[in-house]
CHARMM internal coordinates of N, CA and C (Angstrom, degrees):
IC EDIT
DIST 1 N 1 CA 1.4588
DIST 1 CA 1 C 1.5075
ANGL 1 N 1 CA 1 C 107.86
DIST 1 C 2 N 1.3707
ANGL 1 CA 1 C 2 N 119.29
DIHE 1 N 1 CA 1 C 2 N 138.82
DIST 2 N 2 CA 1.4415
ANGL 1 C 2 N 2 CA 124.38
DIHE 1 CA 1 C 2 N 2 CA -179.70
DIST 2 CA 2 C 1.5297
ANGL 2 N 2 CA 2 C 108.84
DIHE 1 C 2 N 2 CA 2 C -102.29
DIST 2 C 3 N 1.3236
ANGL 2 CA 2 C 3 N 115.45
DIHE 2 N 2 CA 2 C 3 N 175.29
DIST 3 N 3 CA 1.4421
ANGL 2 C 3 N 3 CA 120.84
DIHE 2 CA 2 C 3 N 3 CA 175.78
DIST 3 CA 3 C 1.4852
ANGL 3 N 3 CA 3 C 108.02
DIHE 2 C 3 N 3 CA 3 C -70.23
DIST 3 C 4 N 1.3418
ANGL 3 CA 3 C 4 N 116.11
DIHE 3 N 3 CA 3 C 4 N 137.02
DIST 4 N 4 CA 1.4922
ANGL 3 C 4 N 4 CA 122.28
DIHE 3 CA 3 C 4 N 4 CA -179.10
DIST 4 CA 4 C 1.5394
ANGL 4 N 4 CA 4 C 111.07
DIHE 3 C 4 N 4 CA 4 C -127.29
DIST 4 C 5 N 1.2849
ANGL 4 CA 4 C 5 N 115.25
DIHE 4 N 4 CA 4 C 5 N 118.95
DIST 5 N 5 CA 1.4956
ANGL 4 C 5 N 5 CA 118.84
DIHE 4 CA 4 C 5 N 5 CA 178.55
DIST 5 CA 5 C 1.5643
ANGL 5 N 5 CA 5 C 107.27
DIHE 4 C 5 N 5 CA 5 C -73.34
DIST 5 C 6 N 1.3746
ANGL 5 CA 5 C 6 N 116.07
DIHE 5 N 5 CA 5 C 6 N 133.06
DIST 6 N 6 CA 1.4289
ANGL 5 C 6 N 6 CA 119.79
DIHE 5 CA 5 C 6 N 6 CA -173.55
DIST 6 CA 6 C 1.5912
ANGL 6 N 6 CA 6 C 110.81
DIHE 5 C 6 N 6 CA 6 C -113.92
DIST 6 C 7 N 1.3071
ANGL 6 CA 6 C 7 N 115.29
DIHE 6 N 6 CA 6 C 7 N -35.72
DIST 7 N 7 CA 1.4887
ANGL 6 C 7 N 7 CA 117.88
DIHE 6 CA 6 C 7 N 7 CA -174.01
DIST 7 CA 7 C 1.4955
ANGL 7 N 7 CA 7 C 110.94
DIHE 6 C 7 N 7 CA 7 C -154.93
DIST 7 C 8 N 1.3621
ANGL 7 CA 7 C 8 N 117.61
DIHE 7 N 7 CA 7 C 8 N 138.61
DIST 8 N 8 CA 1.4423
ANGL 7 C 8 N 8 CA 119.88
DIHE 7 CA 7 C 8 N 8 CA 176.40
DIST 8 CA 8 C 1.5526
ANGL 8 N 8 CA 8 C 106.09
DIHE 7 C 8 N 8 CA 8 C -118.51
DIST 8 C 9 N 1.3693
ANGL 8 CA 8 C 9 N 117.69
DIHE 8 N 8 CA 8 C 9 N 137.28
DIST 9 N 9 CA 1.4181
ANGL 8 C 9 N 9 CA 121.35
DIHE 8 CA 8 C 9 N 9 CA 177.07
DIST 9 CA 9 C 1.5683
ANGL 9 N 9 CA 9 C 106.33
DIHE 8 C 9 N 9 CA 9 C -124.41
DIST 9 C 10 N 1.2854
ANGL 9 CA 9 C 10 N 117.02
DIHE 9 N 9 CA 9 C 10 N 129.00
DIST 10 N 10 CA 1.4568
ANGL 9 C 10 N 10 CA 122.88
DIHE 9 CA 9 C 10 N 10 CA -175.64
DIST 10 CA 10 C 1.4683
ANGL 10 N 10 CA 10 C 110.14
DIHE 9 C 10 N 10 CA 10 C -111.16
DIST 10 C 11 N 1.3219
ANGL 10 CA 10 C 11 N 117.36
DIHE 10 N 10 CA 10 C 11 N 149.81
DIST 11 N 11 CA 1.4255
ANGL 10 C 11 N 11 CA 124.75
DIHE 10 CA 10 C 11 N 11 CA 169.19
DIST 11 CA 11 C 1.5426
ANGL 11 N 11 CA 11 C 110.32
DIHE 10 C 11 N 11 CA 11 C -70.58
DIST 11 C 12 N 1.3336
ANGL 11 CA 11 C 12 N 115.69
DIHE 11 N 11 CA 11 C 12 N 171.91
DIST 12 N 12 CA 1.4779
ANGL 11 C 12 N 12 CA 119.42
DIHE 11 CA 11 C 12 N 12 CA -173.43
DIST 12 CA 12 C 1.5587
ANGL 12 N 12 CA 12 C 112.66
DIHE 11 C 12 N 12 CA 12 C -62.00
DIST 12 C 13 N 1.3432
ANGL 12 CA 12 C 13 N 115.85
DIHE 12 N 12 CA 12 C 13 N -27.98
DIST 13 N 13 CA 1.4087
ANGL 12 C 13 N 13 CA 120.38
DIHE 12 CA 12 C 13 N 13 CA -176.24
DIST 13 CA 13 C 1.5898
ANGL 13 N 13 CA 13 C 111.28
DIHE 12 C 13 N 13 CA 13 C -95.37
DIST 13 C 14 N 1.2942
ANGL 13 CA 13 C 14 N 116.97
DIHE 13 N 13 CA 13 C 14 N 0.66
DIST 14 N 14 CA 1.4628
ANGL 13 C 14 N 14 CA 126.26
DIHE 13 CA 13 C 14 N 14 CA -174.46
DIST 14 CA 14 C 1.5797
ANGL 14 N 14 CA 14 C 110.51
DIHE 13 C 14 N 14 CA 14 C 50.84
DIST 14 C 15 N 1.2861
ANGL 14 CA 14 C 15 N 112.10
DIHE 14 N 14 CA 14 C 15 N 37.59
DIST 15 N 15 CA 1.5768
ANGL 14 C 15 N 15 CA 116.79
DIHE 14 CA 14 C 15 N 15 CA 175.53
DIST 15 CA 15 C 1.5203
ANGL 15 N 15 CA 15 C 110.37
DIHE 14 C 15 N 15 CA 15 C -105.26
DIST 15 C 16 N 1.3481
ANGL 15 CA 15 C 16 N 116.43
DIHE 15 N 15 CA 15 C 16 N -12.68
DIST 16 N 16 CA 1.4390
ANGL 15 C 16 N 16 CA 120.25
DIHE 15 CA 15 C 16 N 16 CA 178.28
DIST 16 CA 16 C 1.5726
ANGL 16 N 16 CA 16 C 108.81
DIHE 15 C 16 N 16 CA 16 C -136.42
DIST 16 C 17 N 1.3243
ANGL 16 CA 16 C 17 N 113.57
DIHE 16 N 16 CA 16 C 17 N 144.22
DIST 17 N 17 CA 1.4762
ANGL 16 C 17 N 17 CA 118.04
DIHE 16 CA 16 C 17 N 17 CA 178.65
DIST 17 CA 17 C 1.5522
ANGL 17 N 17 CA 17 C 111.45
DIHE 16 C 17 N 17 CA 17 C -144.26
DIST 17 C 18 N 1.3675
ANGL 17 CA 17 C 18 N 112.89
DIHE 17 N 17 CA 17 C 18 N 158.95
DIST 18 N 18 CA 1.4335
ANGL 17 C 18 N 18 CA 116.33
DIHE 17 CA 17 C 18 N 18 CA 163.42
DIST 18 CA 18 C 1.5037
ANGL 18 N 18 CA 18 C 106.96
DIHE 17 C 18 N 18 CA 18 C -117.74
DIST 18 C 19 N 1.2871
ANGL 18 CA 18 C 19 N 112.16
DIHE 18 N 18 CA 18 C 19 N 151.98
DIST 19 N 19 CA 1.5000
ANGL 18 C 19 N 19 CA 117.45
DIHE 18 CA 18 C 19 N 19 CA 177.45
DIST 19 CA 19 C 1.5199
ANGL 19 N 19 CA 19 C 105.57
DIHE 18 C 19 N 19 CA 19 C -124.89
DIST 19 C 20 N 1.3373
ANGL 19 CA 19 C 20 N 114.22
DIHE 19 N 19 CA 19 C 20 N 120.51
DIST 20 N 20 CA 1.4444
ANGL 19 C 20 N 20 CA 122.77
DIHE 19 CA 19 C 20 N 20 CA 171.79
DIST 20 CA 20 C 1.5309
ANGL 20 N 20 CA 20 C 111.27
DIHE 19 C 20 N 20 CA 20 C -86.18
DIST 20 C 21 N 1.2034
ANGL 20 CA 20 C 21 N 118.37
DIHE 20 N 20 CA 20 C 21 N 129.12
DIST 21 N 21 CA 1.4864
ANGL 20 C 21 N 21 CA 122.08
DIHE 20 CA 20 C 21 N 21 CA -174.87
DIST 21 CA 21 C 1.4320
ANGL 21 N 21 CA 21 C 116.44
DIHE 20 C 21 N 21 CA 21 C -140.09
DIST 21 C 22 N 1.2844
ANGL 21 CA 21 C 22 N 117.79
DIHE 21 N 21 CA 21 C 22 N 157.42
DIST 22 N 22 CA 1.5216
ANGL 21 C 22 N 22 CA 124.36
DIHE 21 CA 21 C 22 N 22 CA 173.89
DIST 22 CA 22 C 1.5017
ANGL 22 N 22 CA 22 C 108.13
DIHE 21 C 22 N 22 CA 22 C -95.74
DIST 22 C 23 N 1.2393
ANGL 22 CA 22 C 23 N 115.76
DIHE 22 N 22 CA 22 C 23 N 135.18
DIST 23 N 23 CA 1.4615
ANGL 22 C 23 N 23 CA 122.21
DIHE 22 CA 22 C 23 N 23 CA -175.59
DIST 23 CA 23 C 1.6391
ANGL 23 N 23 CA 23 C 107.56
DIHE 22 C 23 N 23 CA 23 C -83.77
DIST 23 C 24 N 1.2806
ANGL 23 CA 23 C 24 N 111.73
DIHE 23 N 23 CA 23 C 24 N 173.37
DIST 24 N 24 CA 1.4840
ANGL 23 C 24 N 24 CA 113.65
DIHE 23 CA 23 C 24 N 24 CA -177.19
DIST 24 CA 24 C 1.5204
ANGL 24 N 24 CA 24 C 110.06
DIHE 23 C 24 N 24 CA 24 C -73.45
DIST 24 C 25 N 1.3884
ANGL 24 CA 24 C 25 N 117.91
DIHE 24 N 24 CA 24 C 25 N -11.21
DIST 25 N 25 CA 1.4596
ANGL 24 C 25 N 25 CA 122.27
DIHE 24 CA 24 C 25 N 25 CA 179.28
DIST 25 CA 25 C 1.5792
ANGL 25 N 25 CA 25 C 108.58
DIHE 24 C 25 N 25 CA 25 C -92.86
DIST 25 C 26 N 1.3450
ANGL 25 CA 25 C 26 N 121.80
DIHE 25 N 25 CA 25 C 26 N -4.54
DIST 26 N 26 CA 1.3828
ANGL 25 C 26 N 26 CA 125.90
DIHE 25 CA 25 C 26 N 26 CA -179.12
DIST 26 CA 26 C 1.5196
ANGL 26 N 26 CA 26 C 114.23
DIHE 25 C 26 N 26 CA 26 C 91.23
DIST 26 C 27 N 1.4052
ANGL 26 CA 26 C 27 N 117.15
DIHE 26 N 26 CA 26 C 27 N 6.42
DIST 27 N 27 CA 1.4193
ANGL 26 C 27 N 27 CA 119.16
DIHE 26 CA 26 C 27 N 27 CA 174.03
DIST 27 CA 27 C 1.4148
ANGL 27 N 27 CA 27 C 109.08
DIHE 26 C 27 N 27 CA 27 C -95.03
DIST 27 C 28 N 1.3923
ANGL 27 CA 27 C 28 N 117.84
DIHE 27 N 27 CA 27 C 28 N -176.37
DIST 28 N 28 CA 1.4654
ANGL 27 C 28 N 28 CA 120.94
DIHE 27 CA 27 C 28 N 28 CA -173.15
DIST 28 CA 28 C 1.5436
ANGL 28 N 28 CA 28 C 111.76
DIHE 27 C 28 N 28 CA 28 C -125.48
DIST 28 C 29 N 1.3631
ANGL 28 CA 28 C 29 N 114.36
DIHE 28 N 28 CA 28 C 29 N 156.14
DIST 29 N 29 CA 1.4066
ANGL 28 C 29 N 29 CA 116.64
DIHE 28 CA 28 C 29 N 29 CA 176.96
DIST 29 CA 29 C 1.5491
ANGL 29 N 29 CA 29 C 106.13
DIHE 28 C 29 N 29 CA 29 C -161.54
DIST 29 C 30 N 1.3843
ANGL 29 CA 29 C 30 N 118.31
DIHE 29 N 29 CA 29 C 30 N -169.15
DIST 30 N 30 CA 1.4606
ANGL 29 C 30 N 30 CA 119.64
DIHE 29 CA 29 C 30 N 30 CA 179.90
DIST 30 CA 30 C 1.4485
ANGL 30 N 30 CA 30 C 105.62
DIHE 29 C 30 N 30 CA 30 C -151.26
DIST 30 C 31 N 1.3812
ANGL 30 CA 30 C 31 N 114.71
DIHE 30 N 30 CA 30 C 31 N 161.40
DIST 31 N 31 CA 1.4325
ANGL 30 C 31 N 31 CA 122.01
DIHE 30 CA 30 C 31 N 31 CA 172.55
DIST 31 CA 31 C 1.4961
ANGL 31 N 31 CA 31 C 108.53
DIHE 30 C 31 N 31 CA 31 C -138.18
DIST 31 C 32 N 1.3931
ANGL 31 CA 31 C 32 N 114.39
DIHE 31 N 31 CA 31 C 32 N 155.06
DIST 32 N 32 CA 1.5084
ANGL 31 C 32 N 32 CA 118.17
DIHE 31 CA 31 C 32 N 32 CA -177.44
DIST 32 CA 32 C 1.4133
ANGL 32 N 32 CA 32 C 107.98
DIHE 31 C 32 N 32 CA 32 C -114.86
DIST 32 C 33 N 1.3468
ANGL 32 CA 32 C 33 N 121.40
DIHE 32 N 32 CA 32 C 33 N 138.75
DIST 33 N 33 CA 1.4245
ANGL 32 C 33 N 33 CA 125.86
DIHE 32 CA 32 C 33 N 33 CA 178.84
DIST 33 CA 33 C 1.5717
ANGL 33 N 33 CA 33 C 112.45
DIHE 32 C 33 N 33 CA 33 C -137.83
DIST 33 C 34 N 1.3129
ANGL 33 CA 33 C 34 N 116.04
DIHE 33 N 33 CA 33 C 34 N 157.76
DIST 34 N 34 CA 1.4052
ANGL 33 C 34 N 34 CA 120.49
DIHE 33 CA 33 C 34 N 34 CA 174.64
DIST 34 CA 34 C 1.5348
ANGL 34 N 34 CA 34 C 108.44
DIHE 33 C 34 N 34 CA 34 C -125.80
DIST 34 C 35 N 1.3080
ANGL 34 CA 34 C 35 N 119.01
DIHE 34 N 34 CA 34 C 35 N 155.47
DIST 35 N 35 CA 1.4686
ANGL 34 C 35 N 35 CA 123.65
DIHE 34 CA 34 C 35 N 35 CA -177.29
DIST 35 CA 35 C 1.5346
ANGL 35 N 35 CA 35 C 109.07
DIHE 34 C 35 N 35 CA 35 C -95.69
DIST 35 C 36 N 1.3205
ANGL 35 CA 35 C 36 N 117.08
DIHE 35 N 35 CA 35 C 36 N 114.68
DIST 36 N 36 CA 1.4259
ANGL 35 C 36 N 36 CA 122.80
DIHE 35 CA 35 C 36 N 36 CA 179.67
DIST 36 CA 36 C 1.5842
ANGL 36 N 36 CA 36 C 109.19
DIHE 35 C 36 N 36 CA 36 C -83.19
DIST 36 C 37 N 1.3076
ANGL 36 CA 36 C 37 N 113.08
DIHE 36 N 36 CA 36 C 37 N 122.46
DIST 37 N 37 CA 1.5056
ANGL 36 C 37 N 37 CA 119.02
DIHE 36 CA 36 C 37 N 37 CA 175.96
DIST 37 CA 37 C 1.4994
ANGL 37 N 37 CA 37 C 112.19
DIHE 36 C 37 N 37 CA 37 C -92.14
DIST 37 C 38 N 1.2697
ANGL 37 CA 37 C 38 N 118.84
DIHE 37 N 37 CA 37 C 38 N 9.95
DIST 38 N 38 CA 1.4747
ANGL 37 C 38 N 38 CA 120.25
DIHE 37 CA 37 C 38 N 38 CA 176.83
DIST 38 CA 38 C 1.5023
ANGL 38 N 38 CA 38 C 105.95
DIHE 37 C 38 N 38 CA 38 C -65.04
DIST 38 C 39 N 1.3653
ANGL 38 CA 38 C 39 N 114.89
DIHE 38 N 38 CA 38 C 39 N 130.75
DIST 39 N 39 CA 1.4885
ANGL 38 C 39 N 39 CA 121.04
DIHE 38 CA 38 C 39 N 39 CA -176.40
DIST 39 CA 39 C 1.5488
ANGL 39 N 39 CA 39 C 115.06
DIHE 38 C 39 N 39 CA 39 C -55.72
DIST 39 C 40 N 1.2976
ANGL 39 CA 39 C 40 N 116.97
DIHE 39 N 39 CA 39 C 40 N -20.74
DIST 40 N 40 CA 1.4798
ANGL 39 C 40 N 40 CA 117.45
DIHE 39 CA 39 C 40 N 40 CA 177.67
DIST 40 CA 40 C 1.5337
ANGL 40 N 40 CA 40 C 110.49
DIHE 39 C 40 N 40 CA 40 C -95.19
DIST 40 C 41 N 1.3323
ANGL 40 CA 40 C 41 N 118.92
DIHE 40 N 40 CA 40 C 41 N -1.20
DIST 41 N 41 CA 1.4311
ANGL 40 C 41 N 41 CA 119.01
DIHE 40 CA 40 C 41 N 41 CA 177.54
DIST 41 CA 41 C 1.4950
ANGL 41 N 41 CA 41 C 111.45
DIHE 40 C 41 N 41 CA 41 C -115.98
DIST 41 C 42 N 1.3456
ANGL 41 CA 41 C 42 N 117.76
DIHE 41 N 41 CA 41 C 42 N -71.82
DIST 42 N 42 CA 1.4679
ANGL 41 C 42 N 42 CA 121.57
DIHE 41 CA 41 C 42 N 42 CA -179.64
DIST 42 CA 42 C 1.5075
ANGL 42 N 42 CA 42 C 111.88
DIHE 41 C 42 N 42 CA 42 C 51.03
DIST 42 C 43 N 1.4049
ANGL 42 CA 42 C 43 N 113.37
DIHE 42 N 42 CA 42 C 43 N 55.84
DIST 43 N 43 CA 1.4265
ANGL 42 C 43 N 43 CA 121.02
DIHE 42 CA 42 C 43 N 43 CA -176.61
DIST 43 CA 43 C 1.4505
ANGL 43 N 43 CA 43 C 113.96
DIHE 42 C 43 N 43 CA 43 C -155.38
DIST 43 C 44 N 1.3550
ANGL 43 CA 43 C 44 N 117.77
DIHE 43 N 43 CA 43 C 44 N 170.80
DIST 44 N 44 CA 1.4181
ANGL 43 C 44 N 44 CA 124.29
DIHE 43 CA 43 C 44 N 44 CA 176.17
DIST 44 CA 44 C 1.5219
ANGL 44 N 44 CA 44 C 111.97
DIHE 43 C 44 N 44 CA 44 C -81.77
DIST 44 C 45 N 1.3533
ANGL 44 CA 44 C 45 N 119.42
DIHE 44 N 44 CA 44 C 45 N 128.01
DIST 45 N 45 CA 1.4180
ANGL 44 C 45 N 45 CA 122.90
DIHE 44 CA 44 C 45 N 45 CA -178.45
DIST 45 CA 45 C 1.5183
ANGL 45 N 45 CA 45 C 111.44
DIHE 44 C 45 N 45 CA 45 C -124.42
DIST 45 C 46 N 1.4088
ANGL 45 CA 45 C 46 N 118.24
DIHE 45 N 45 CA 45 C 46 N 129.64
DIST 46 N 46 CA 1.4107
ANGL 45 C 46 N 46 CA 118.20
DIHE 45 CA 45 C 46 N 46 CA 175.75
DIST 46 CA 46 C 1.5489
ANGL 46 N 46 CA 46 C 112.91
DIHE 45 C 46 N 46 CA 46 C -58.64
DIST 46 C 47 N 1.3644
ANGL 46 CA 46 C 47 N 116.30
DIHE 46 N 46 CA 46 C 47 N 144.29
DIST 47 N 47 CA 1.4618
ANGL 46 C 47 N 47 CA 119.24
DIHE 46 CA 46 C 47 N 47 CA -176.84
DIST 47 CA 47 C 1.5607
ANGL 47 N 47 CA 47 C 110.22
DIHE 46 C 47 N 47 CA 47 C -83.51
DIST 47 C 48 N 1.3318
ANGL 47 CA 47 C 48 N 113.63
DIHE 47 N 47 CA 47 C 48 N -32.50
DIST 48 N 48 CA 1.4640
ANGL 47 C 48 N 48 CA 115.95
DIHE 47 CA 47 C 48 N 48 CA 179.64
DIST 48 CA 48 C 1.5085
ANGL 48 N 48 CA 48 C 111.94
DIHE 47 C 48 N 48 CA 48 C 77.62
DIST 48 C 49 N 1.3490
ANGL 48 CA 48 C 49 N 119.25
DIHE 48 N 48 CA 48 C 49 N 5.09
DIST 49 N 49 CA 1.4872
ANGL 48 C 49 N 49 CA 121.45
DIHE 48 CA 48 C 49 N 49 CA -174.73
DIST 49 CA 49 C 1.4927
ANGL 49 N 49 CA 49 C 115.80
DIHE 48 C 49 N 49 CA 49 C -102.53
DIST 49 C 50 N 1.3159
ANGL 49 CA 49 C 50 N 115.31
DIHE 49 N 49 CA 49 C 50 N -15.80
DIST 50 N 50 CA 1.5246
ANGL 49 C 50 N 50 CA 117.87
DIHE 49 CA 49 C 50 N 50 CA -176.60
DIST 50 CA 50 C 1.4927
ANGL 50 N 50 CA 50 C 111.13
DIHE 49 C 50 N 50 CA 50 C -76.80
DIST 50 C 51 N 1.2765
ANGL 50 CA 50 C 51 N 112.46
DIHE 50 N 50 CA 50 C 51 N 158.12
DIST 51 N 51 CA 1.5121
ANGL 50 C 51 N 51 CA 124.01
DIHE 50 CA 50 C 51 N 51 CA 177.56
DIST 51 CA 51 C 1.5429
ANGL 51 N 51 CA 51 C 101.75
DIHE 50 C 51 N 51 CA 51 C -95.25
DIST 51 C 52 N 1.2766
ANGL 51 CA 51 C 52 N 117.82
DIHE 51 N 51 CA 51 C 52 N 104.25
DIST 52 N 52 CA 1.4346
ANGL 51 C 52 N 52 CA 120.80
DIHE 51 CA 51 C 52 N 52 CA -178.72
DIST 52 CA 52 C 1.5045
ANGL 52 N 52 CA 52 C 111.19
DIHE 51 C 52 N 52 CA 52 C -92.56
DIST 52 C 53 N 1.2648
ANGL 52 CA 52 C 53 N 114.78
DIHE 52 N 52 CA 52 C 53 N 139.97
DIST 53 N 53 CA 1.5020
ANGL 52 C 53 N 53 CA 123.66
DIHE 52 CA 52 C 53 N 53 CA 177.12
DIST 53 CA 53 C 1.4780
ANGL 53 N 53 CA 53 C 110.25
DIHE 52 C 53 N 53 CA 53 C -130.70
DIST 53 C 54 N 1.2562
ANGL 53 CA 53 C 54 N 121.57
DIHE 53 N 53 CA 53 C 54 N 175.43
DIST 54 N 54 CA 1.4463
ANGL 53 C 54 N 54 CA 129.00
DIHE 53 CA 53 C 54 N 54 CA 173.64
DIST 54 CA 54 C 1.4976
ANGL 54 N 54 CA 54 C 109.38
DIHE 53 C 54 N 54 CA 54 C -116.36
DIST 54 C 55 N 1.2770
ANGL 54 CA 54 C 55 N 116.78
DIHE 54 N 54 CA 54 C 55 N 127.79
DIST 55 N 55 CA 1.4721
ANGL 54 C 55 N 55 CA 123.41
DIHE 54 CA 54 C 55 N 55 CA -170.73
DIST 55 CA 55 C 1.5482
ANGL 55 N 55 CA 55 C 109.99
DIHE 54 C 55 N 55 CA 55 C -123.15
DIST 55 C 56 N 1.3095
ANGL 55 CA 55 C 56 N 113.89
DIHE 55 N 55 CA 55 C 56 N 154.40
DIST 56 N 56 CA 1.4651
ANGL 55 C 56 N 56 CA 117.70
DIHE 55 CA 55 C 56 N 56 CA -179.37
DIST 56 CA 56 C 1.5984
ANGL 56 N 56 CA 56 C 114.58
DIHE 55 C 56 N 56 CA 56 C -83.01
DIST 56 C 57 N 1.2666
ANGL 56 CA 56 C 57 N 111.81
DIHE 56 N 56 CA 56 C 57 N -13.69
DIST 57 N 57 CA 1.5291
ANGL 56 C 57 N 57 CA 113.61
DIHE 56 CA 56 C 57 N 57 CA 177.19
DIST 57 CA 57 C 1.4707
ANGL 57 N 57 CA 57 C 110.79
DIHE 56 C 57 N 57 CA 57 C -139.98
DIST 57 C 58 N 1.2971
ANGL 57 CA 57 C 58 N 118.59
DIHE 57 N 57 CA 57 C 58 N 157.06
DIST 58 N 58 CA 1.4653
ANGL 57 C 58 N 58 CA 128.34
DIHE 57 CA 57 C 58 N 58 CA 176.37
DIST 58 CA 58 C 1.5906
ANGL 58 N 58 CA 58 C 109.66
DIHE 57 C 58 N 58 CA 58 C -54.54
DIST 58 C 59 N 1.3416
ANGL 58 CA 58 C 59 N 111.86
DIHE 58 N 58 CA 58 C 59 N -47.46
DIST 59 N 59 CA 1.4021
ANGL 58 C 59 N 59 CA 118.70
DIHE 58 CA 58 C 59 N 59 CA -176.79
DIST 59 CA 59 C 1.5333
ANGL 59 N 59 CA 59 C 114.15
DIHE 58 C 59 N 59 CA 59 C -61.66
DIST 59 C 60 N 1.3508
ANGL 59 CA 59 C 60 N 116.67
DIHE 59 N 59 CA 59 C 60 N -39.35
DIST 60 N 60 CA 1.4343
ANGL 59 C 60 N 60 CA 121.71
DIHE 59 CA 59 C 60 N 60 CA 177.09
DIST 60 CA 60 C 1.5361
ANGL 60 N 60 CA 60 C 110.24
DIHE 59 C 60 N 60 CA 60 C -65.20
DIST 60 C 61 N 1.3268
ANGL 60 CA 60 C 61 N 119.39
DIHE 60 N 60 CA 60 C 61 N -39.31
DIST 61 N 61 CA 1.4352
ANGL 60 C 61 N 61 CA 122.56
DIHE 60 CA 60 C 61 N 61 CA 178.70
DIST 61 CA 61 C 1.5566
ANGL 61 N 61 CA 61 C 110.32
DIHE 60 C 61 N 61 CA 61 C -60.50
DIST 61 C 62 N 1.4267
ANGL 61 CA 61 C 62 N 115.90
DIHE 61 N 61 CA 61 C 62 N -44.67
DIST 62 N 62 CA 1.4204
ANGL 61 C 62 N 62 CA 121.12
DIHE 61 CA 61 C 62 N 62 CA 178.56
DIST 62 CA 62 C 1.5650
ANGL 62 N 62 CA 62 C 114.01
DIHE 61 C 62 N 62 CA 62 C -63.38
DIST 62 C 63 N 1.3834
ANGL 62 CA 62 C 63 N 114.11
DIHE 62 N 62 CA 62 C 63 N -40.59
DIST 63 N 63 CA 1.4759
ANGL 62 C 63 N 63 CA 120.00
DIHE 62 CA 62 C 63 N 63 CA 177.04
DIST 63 CA 63 C 1.5102
ANGL 63 N 63 CA 63 C 109.17
DIHE 62 C 63 N 63 CA 63 C -59.75
DIST 63 C 64 N 1.2744
ANGL 63 CA 63 C 64 N 120.58
DIHE 63 N 63 CA 63 C 64 N -46.84
DIST 64 N 64 CA 1.4123
ANGL 63 C 64 N 64 CA 123.47
DIHE 63 CA 63 C 64 N 64 CA -179.09
DIST 64 CA 64 C 1.5426
ANGL 64 N 64 CA 64 C 111.23
DIHE 63 C 64 N 64 CA 64 C -67.04
DIST 64 C 65 N 1.3226
ANGL 64 CA 64 C 65 N 119.56
DIHE 64 N 64 CA 64 C 65 N -38.54
DIST 65 N 65 CA 1.4577
ANGL 64 C 65 N 65 CA 121.33
DIHE 64 CA 64 C 65 N 65 CA 179.96
DIST 65 CA 65 C 1.5818
ANGL 65 N 65 CA 65 C 105.84
DIHE 64 C 65 N 65 CA 65 C -63.16
DIST 65 C 66 N 1.3447
ANGL 65 CA 65 C 66 N 117.04
DIHE 65 N 65 CA 65 C 66 N -45.31
DIST 66 N 66 CA 1.4639
ANGL 65 C 66 N 66 CA 120.02
DIHE 65 CA 65 C 66 N 66 CA -179.46
DIST 66 CA 66 C 1.5358
ANGL 66 N 66 CA 66 C 112.83
DIHE 65 C 66 N 66 CA 66 C -63.78
DIST 66 C 67 N 1.3746
ANGL 66 CA 66 C 67 N 116.02
DIHE 66 N 66 CA 66 C 67 N -30.29
DIST 67 N 67 CA 1.4684
ANGL 66 C 67 N 67 CA 120.26
DIHE 66 CA 66 C 67 N 67 CA 177.79
DIST 67 CA 67 C 1.5210
ANGL 67 N 67 CA 67 C 112.48
DIHE 66 C 67 N 67 CA 67 C -76.47
DIST 67 C 68 N 1.3292
ANGL 67 CA 67 C 68 N 118.58
DIHE 67 N 67 CA 67 C 68 N -28.61
DIST 68 N 68 CA 1.4253
ANGL 67 C 68 N 68 CA 125.51
DIHE 67 CA 67 C 68 N 68 CA -175.29
DIST 68 CA 68 C 1.5077
ANGL 68 N 68 CA 68 C 120.39
DIHE 67 C 68 N 68 CA 68 C -95.47
DIST 68 C 69 N 1.3388
ANGL 68 CA 68 C 69 N 115.14
DIHE 68 N 68 CA 68 C 69 N -23.52
DIST 69 N 69 CA 1.4211
ANGL 68 C 69 N 69 CA 118.11
DIHE 68 CA 68 C 69 N 69 CA -174.84
DIST 69 CA 69 C 1.5702
ANGL 69 N 69 CA 69 C 114.89
DIHE 68 C 69 N 69 CA 69 C -111.63
DIST 69 C 70 N 1.3105
ANGL 69 CA 69 C 70 N 112.70
DIHE 69 N 69 CA 69 C 70 N 119.39
DIST 70 N 70 CA 1.4834
ANGL 69 C 70 N 70 CA 117.09
DIHE 69 CA 69 C 70 N 70 CA -167.08
DIST 70 CA 70 C 1.5186
ANGL 70 N 70 CA 70 C 113.88
DIHE 69 C 70 N 70 CA 70 C -49.32
DIST 70 C 71 N 1.3733
ANGL 70 CA 70 C 71 N 115.94
DIHE 70 N 70 CA 70 C 71 N -52.09
DIST 71 N 71 CA 1.4627
ANGL 70 C 71 N 71 CA 116.76
DIHE 70 CA 70 C 71 N 71 CA -170.51
DIST 71 CA 71 C 1.6117
ANGL 71 N 71 CA 71 C 111.23
DIHE 70 C 71 N 71 CA 71 C -71.20
DIST 71 C 72 N 1.2920
ANGL 71 CA 71 C 72 N 117.69
DIHE 71 N 71 CA 71 C 72 N -13.33
DIST 72 N 72 CA 1.4775
ANGL 71 C 72 N 72 CA 119.07
DIHE 71 CA 71 C 72 N 72 CA 171.49
DIST 72 CA 72 C 1.5781
ANGL 72 N 72 CA 72 C 111.17
DIHE 71 C 72 N 72 CA 72 C -78.32
DIST 72 C 73 N 1.3560
ANGL 72 CA 72 C 73 N 113.72
DIHE 72 N 72 CA 72 C 73 N -26.94
DIST 73 N 73 CA 1.4823
ANGL 72 C 73 N 73 CA 122.72
DIHE 72 CA 72 C 73 N 73 CA -179.98
DIST 73 CA 73 C 1.5276
ANGL 73 N 73 CA 73 C 109.13
DIHE 72 C 73 N 73 CA 73 C -82.03
DIST 73 C 74 N 1.2857
ANGL 73 CA 73 C 74 N 116.04
DIHE 73 N 73 CA 73 C 74 N -14.51
DIST 74 N 74 CA 1.5244
ANGL 73 C 74 N 74 CA 118.84
DIHE 73 CA 73 C 74 N 74 CA -177.61
DIST 74 CA 74 C 1.5664
ANGL 74 N 74 CA 74 C 108.75
DIHE 73 C 74 N 74 CA 74 C 89.91
DIST 74 C 75 N 1.3966
ANGL 74 CA 74 C 75 N 117.45
DIHE 74 N 74 CA 74 C 75 N 16.00
DIST 75 N 75 CA 1.4273
ANGL 74 C 75 N 75 CA 115.89
DIHE 74 CA 74 C 75 N 75 CA -178.54
DIST 75 CA 75 C 1.4402
ANGL 75 N 75 CA 75 C 107.37
DIHE 74 C 75 N 75 CA 75 C -140.32
END
COOR INIT
IC SEED 1 N 1 CA 1 C
IC BUILD
């Protein structure tokens, strides 16, 4: 089993996103990325700032992302 992207959640400007995914072990997690508008990049780049965990459901992964990422909390 490979990693499977399940859900993407974007900020209001669509410059940041989280991706909820299923791991190769069948568990769930998320990653945070921002869109680089640098002319030599123009791509999504992982922020490396989130506290990543492994969760037993997709819903728990999203709840944790919303608790740990400022723009998802509205702050």
